[in-house]
N, C-alpha and C positions, 0 to 999 in steps of 0.2 A: 504493500500499499504507499509506504514511503517512496518507493522508486516511482510509482505512478503519480504521486504529488509532485515530485521533483521534475517529472517530464512535463507535467502540465504548466508548473511554473515557467519552465523554459519556454514552452510554447506560447504561454501568455505573454511573456516578456517580448518574444518576437514579434507577436501580434500587435501589441502595443508600439513597437517601433515602427511596423509597417502602416499602422494607423497615423502615427505622428507624421508621416511622410506620405499620407493620402495614396497609398498604393491601392489601385483599383482590385476590389475582389471579385470572383466570380458571381453572377447575378443570383445564381439559385442559393449559394451560400449565404450571401449578404441578406437576402429577402427571409432566410429563415434563422437569424441571429435573434435571441430572446432581447426584449427591450432593454435590459441592463447592457448588453453589448452594444447595442446601436447608440445608447446615450454615452458610454464609455468611449467609443469610437469618436463620437462627435465632439467629446470634451478633449480627447487628445489632439484632434485635429485643430482644435481652437486654441490650445496652449501657446504661448510664446516660444519661438524657436522651431515650431513645426515648419516642415519644408514642403511647399506645395507647388514649388516651380519646375518647369519642365514637363516632358512628355511622361507618360506613366511609366515606360521602362527607365528613363532617368531617375525617377523618384525611386523606382524599385531598386536600382543599383546603388543609390545612396544609403537606402535602408540597409541593404544587405552589407555594405562597407562598415556600418556600425554595429554589426551583429556578430562579428567574429569570424574566425577561419572557415568553420563549417559552412556557414552561410555565404561566404564569399566563393567558397568551391561550388556550392550550391547554384549560385548565379552563373558561374563560369560553366557549369554543366548544363544549365538552363539555355545558354548562349548557342550549345550545339543542337537544340531542339527548337527550330523555328516552327516546326509542325504543330507544336503545343502552344508557344507564346507568340508566334508571328515573327516576321523577319525584322521589323522596326525594334521590338522589345530585345530580340536577340542581339541586334547590333548595339544597343545600348548596354546590355549586360556584358557584351564582348569588351566593353571598354571600362569595366570595374578598375577602381584605382585600389589595387592591392600593395598597400605600403605601411608599415609599422616601424617603430624606433628598433634598432637592433638590440639582441641580447648582449649580455656582458662577455667580455673577453675571457673572463674565468669560467663561465660556462660553456663557451665555445671550445676552450682547450679541454675542459673536462669531458666534453662530448667525443673529441678526437681520442682521449685515453680510453673511454669505455668502448669505443669501436674498434681501436687498433692496438690496444695495450701498450707494452714495452716498445712497440715499433712507431709509436705516434710521434716521438721525439725525433726519430730519424726521417720519418716520411714528411713530417711537417715540422721542420727546425723553428721556423719563425711564422707567426700567422699574424699578418697586419690586420688592422681594423677593417671592418667590412665595408664594400663600395655600394651595396645595395642590401635592403631588408623588406621582406613581405611577411604575409600572415602564416606562411609555412615554413619559409626558411630564409637565410641570409646568404649573401655570396662574398667570398674573399679572393683577392688576387695575391697568389703566393709565388715565390721564385724557387726553382727547383735546377738542378745540374743540367736538365735537359729543357730548360727554358720556363717561360711563365705559365702558370695554371690557374684556372678558375674553380674554386672549391665551394661547393654549395652544402650547407649544414642545415639539417632539420631543426626547427625552433623547439627547445626542450619543452615537453608537457602539451604540445600540440596534439599528440595521438590520443591522449585521455580526453581532453577537450572535444575533439572532434567525435569520439566514440559517444560521449554524453549526448551531444546534440543529435547525432544520428539515431539515438535510441529514442529520444523524444519525437524526432520526426517520424519513425516507424510507427510510435503509437498514434500519433496524430493521424497518420496515413490510413491506419485501421479504422479510426474513429470516422473519417471522412467517407471511406468506403462503405460503411454500415449506414451512414445516414444521407448520403448524396449520391443520386443516379449519375451526375457528372463525374464524381470521383470514382465511381466504379467503371465507367466508360474510360476514363484516363488511367485506370489501374495504377492508383495512388501507391499501393503497397509494392507493387512490383516496381514502380519508378524509384522508390526510395532504396529498394533493394539493389537495384542497378546503380544508383548513386553511391551506396555504401562498398559495392565491389570496386567501382572507379576510384572513390577516395582511398581505399585500401592500398590499391596498386600505386596511387600517386604518392602515398606517403612512404612507400617502399621504393628508395632511390635506385636500387638495382634494376627495378623494371624500366625506369626512366634511362638508365645507363644502356640497357638492352636495345631500348628505341632509338638513342643517339647513335649507338653503334651501327644499327641496321641502317639508319637513314644515311650516315656518313658513307658507308659502302655503296648505296644506292646512287647518291648524286655525284659520284665520283665519273660514273658513265657518261652522263650527259653535259656537264659542267655548266647547267644553268645556275645551280646552288653550290654552296660548300658547307660544311659542318665540322664542329671541333671533334677530335680524337678523344675517345674515353681513355682515362689513365685508370685501369682496372686494378693496379695495386694500391691506389688511394680512394677506392671506392667501396662503399658497404652498405648496409640497410639504411642508414641515417647520413651518409656523406657520399656526394658525387663530385668526382674530379674530372676535368676535361682539359685539354689544351686550351690556352687563351687565344681569343680571336682578336687580331689587330685590325682596327678600322673605326669608322665613325657610325655610331649609332643612328639609325635613320630618324629618330625622335630629335636629334640635336639639331638646332636652327642651323641653316646653311649647309646642311649636309649635302644637299643636291647642287650645290654650285659647281659649275664646270663639268658635269654629268650628262651624258647622253640619255636624255629623259624618255625618249621614244622607245629606245633599245632596253633601257632598264625595265621599263614597264612591261614590255614583251618578255623579258627574261622572268619576271615575277609571274606571270601567267604560264608561260611555258614551262618553267621549271615546276610548278605545282601540278599540271597536267602530265608531265613526263613520269612523275613519281607516281602519280595516281593510276594511270593507264599502263604504264610498262611494268610496274612493280605491285601495284595494290597496296601500296603504303605511302601515307602522306601526312604532312604537318598539319594539324587541324586547328591551329591557334595562330594564324597568319596576321600579324599586325605589326607596325612599324617598331614597336618595342622588342619584337622578337627577330628583327633584321639589321644586320651591321653591313655596311657598305665598306668593302675592302678594296685596297689600292689594286691598280692593273699589275699583272704579273710581269708583263713586258710593255715597253713604250709603244704606244698606239692601239694597245689592246682596251677593252671595254673593262669598267670596274666590275669586281666580284661581288656577289651577295651571299654572305653567311647566314644561316639559320640558327638560332639557339633556342633554349627551353623546349624539352621534348615532353613535357608532362602530359599533353593532349595530343594523341595521335589517331588517325584514322585507318582503317584496313578494309579493303573490299577484295572479294574473290574474282575469279576469271569470269564468272557470270555477269556479275555487277559491272565489271569493266567493260564487257561486250556491251552491256545495257546503257552505259554512260557514252561511250564511242558512237553507239548507233543513234542515240538521242541528238547528241551534237551535231553529228554528221547529217542527220535528217533536217535539223533546222538551218544549217548552213546551205544545204542542197534544196530546201523547201520540199522534202519528201515526207509529207505528214502521215501517209499511208504506211510507209515503211516504219515510222516511230510508233504508229499504232499497233502494227503487227508484232514489233519488238516486245510492247508491253503485254500483249496477250500470250505470246510465246513464253514469256518468262512467267507468266501465271499470276501478274500483278493486278490484272482486270478481272473481276468474276465473269464466268463464262456467259451468264445471260444477257450480257451487253454485246452489241454489235461493233465490229471493228469500224465499219463506216461511220458510225456516230462519234466513235473516240476520235478518228482522224479529223472529223469536222470540228470538234472541240479544240482540238491541238492547232488546227489551221486559224482558229479565231484568236489563238495566243501569238502565233508565230507571224502571221501576215501583218498586223498593224506595226511590227519593229522593221519589216522588210524595206530596204532602201533608205532608212533614216539614219542620220548622223550618229556616230558612236555615242557621243555625250548626251543624246537625247533618249538613249534606250538604257533601262535600268536592269540590271541582271536579278536584284532583288525583287522588282515588281513582276518581271516575268516569271521567276520561280514561285512567286506567291500566287500568280494565276494558274500555274500548274498544280500547286496544292489544292487549289478550289476545285479544279477538274478531278482530282484523286478522290476528293470527298463525294463529289457528285456521282461519280462512277463507282462508289464503295470500294476504293482501293485502299490496302494498308501498306504504307511505305516502309521498308525496312530502316532501321534506326541507322545503319552505316550509310545508307544512301541519303538520308535526311543531313547527317553530318557532312557528307561530301559536298551536298549542294549548299549548305550554310557556309562551308569554307570557301567555296567558289565565289559566294557574295564577298566575303572578307577579301579574297584575292583581287576581284575587280575594283573594290574599294581603295586598296593599297595601290594597285596600278593606275587607278584615276587620279589619285592624290600626287603621283609622280608625274603623270601625263594625263591631263584634263581631256584629251581627245582620243585616249586609248579605246581600240575597238577589241573587246574580248574575243569576239567571233574570229577576226582576221588574225589575231595573234594566236589562238588555238588551232587554226586550220593545219599549219604543218605538222604539229604533233599528232593531231587526230589522224591526218592522211596517212602519216607514217606508220602509225598503229595499225590501221585497217589494212595497209597494203602488207605489212608483215605478218598480220594474223590469217589474212585470207589469201595470201600469195602462196607460192609453192612452199617456202619455208615454212609458213604456219600449218600448212596441210601435214607436213612431215612430221613437225612437232606435235600435233593433235593425233596424228595415227599413233605415235611412240607413246603418248600419254594413254590412249584408249588401251594399247596392248599391255602396259604396265597394269593398268587397273583390272583389265579382265584377268591377267595372270595372277594378281594379288586375290581376286575374288575366287578363282578356282582354287587356290592353295587353301582357302577358309571353308570350302565346300564340305569336306569332311567333319570338321568341327560343328558346322551348321547342322548338318544331317544328325549328328549325335545328339545335338541339344533337342531337335526336334523329335527324335525317337525317345528321349527321356521325359519330353513333355507329354507324349501319348501314353507312356506307361503310368505316369503320374495321374492322367485324367481317368485311365480305366481302374486305377486302384481304389478299393471301398474306402469310404470316409472314415477318419479315425474316431473313436468312441469319444464322446464328449465327457470332459472332467466333471466329477461329482462332487468336488471338495466345496462344501457350502463355504468354508472360510474363504477360499479363493474368490467365489462369486460375491460376497459380502465386501471383500477388499476392492473388488472392481467396482462394485456399486457405490461404495462410499468415494473411492476416488473419482468416479464420474460425477457424483454430486458436488464434489469439493471444486472440481474444474468448471463446472456449470455456474455455481454460486460466484466464483471468482471472476469468471467472463462477464457474468451479469452485473456485477459490482463495478469492474471497471468501466464496461460499455455505459452504465448509468451515470458515472463520473464524467466521461466524456461527452455524452449527448446532452448535458447541460449546457454546453457552449453551442450547440446547434439545433436544440429542440424548436419545433414552430412556434411562432409567437401567435 
């Protein structure tokens, strides 16, 4: 019971902060608040210091910034789900200001000792003051015999704080699902579970190190981006060390002076698409703060572009890559029938709909932008229209595709900041055409055939095991059912346990429903 009270206190505190920032609540929840809740919300919004400026997404972002690391990460996670909150709100949340004062030098050095033991003094002989600090970690620049390194240290105590907030969110999600049809439709419990898994991985810097290492290997092939190398000897659960990237952060004023803006914008777009299409692995937090402009390797060459911070990454399989390439190629060539057929072949559109009707809906999205200047076409608006169509046709978009589309909006935003006339379609064309030619040309046919042969061989190898399991299942089905146990003590124990569980659940639900009981 004390745990439940603590959870509801945390939720109430979060709700009060959002009310003070006048964050818009879902209509069905707002209408069902008891009158004390409505009055409290009105009072909180009227208090001095309450922030009501800006768009709803901006107010939401400011509220989350004041609510601690778990809610900041919630905002960053929601920024990857424009299908839930819309592209405008997702864009606002993508600009969350995640900055806190650094923790003490003593605690930083103690963390290194706890992670590396006696080797800490050898690996980190001198730890300068941090150059940046956020809710989850802070970054130091150290010097080693092999050059400068960036050392990311997890903030002490943050794991426990996030665990408590996530526990409260999970309880709130269960209450919302029980009391709200919209909560059940959005699968609030599953959403919090996914958030928990995502944050658990993000708090383990070994996962980020793996992502950084994979991304660095990938971008070497095309040369659009570069990435720092992981120093595995200085990396652990709570410490991530990479090579230091020399360059100018794109957030720095005057960073783009003397730079070929057209080519740099093309590099941003093509680099993202090359990683997503060719490798199915892409940076999913593309903004100027995660980009560093590096000097040309040789005189006359273009500036380089290094990506940093690999906490949020996206991954799509071969089927989704084909889906993405076909859609982009279809819009580039205005072949809406082809796009529609790809959707149906992938199983994204329920079979009761007609291909022709879906192609017509796609035409209504694509034709208005055809022939217009690049700066008058918004990728965000285009994708929002596509999401409207998905709802009209009863489609369920896969989360990884939603993240991909959201990142494309980010990429376009960064590219247009560099070059206001950037045309994402023309920039994408060579990468998409190269991928299509490779996948559907002779080389692609040979590769596909080899994959099919390998998969078929693997399945044939597993056939005896599958048959054994099938035979065992048949034997079990034919066996007579076991005699029921007649131990009255066992039955009484089960009855008592069931009653105890029911009473506990009813009590907890009663406490929670006080917040959302119809007035």
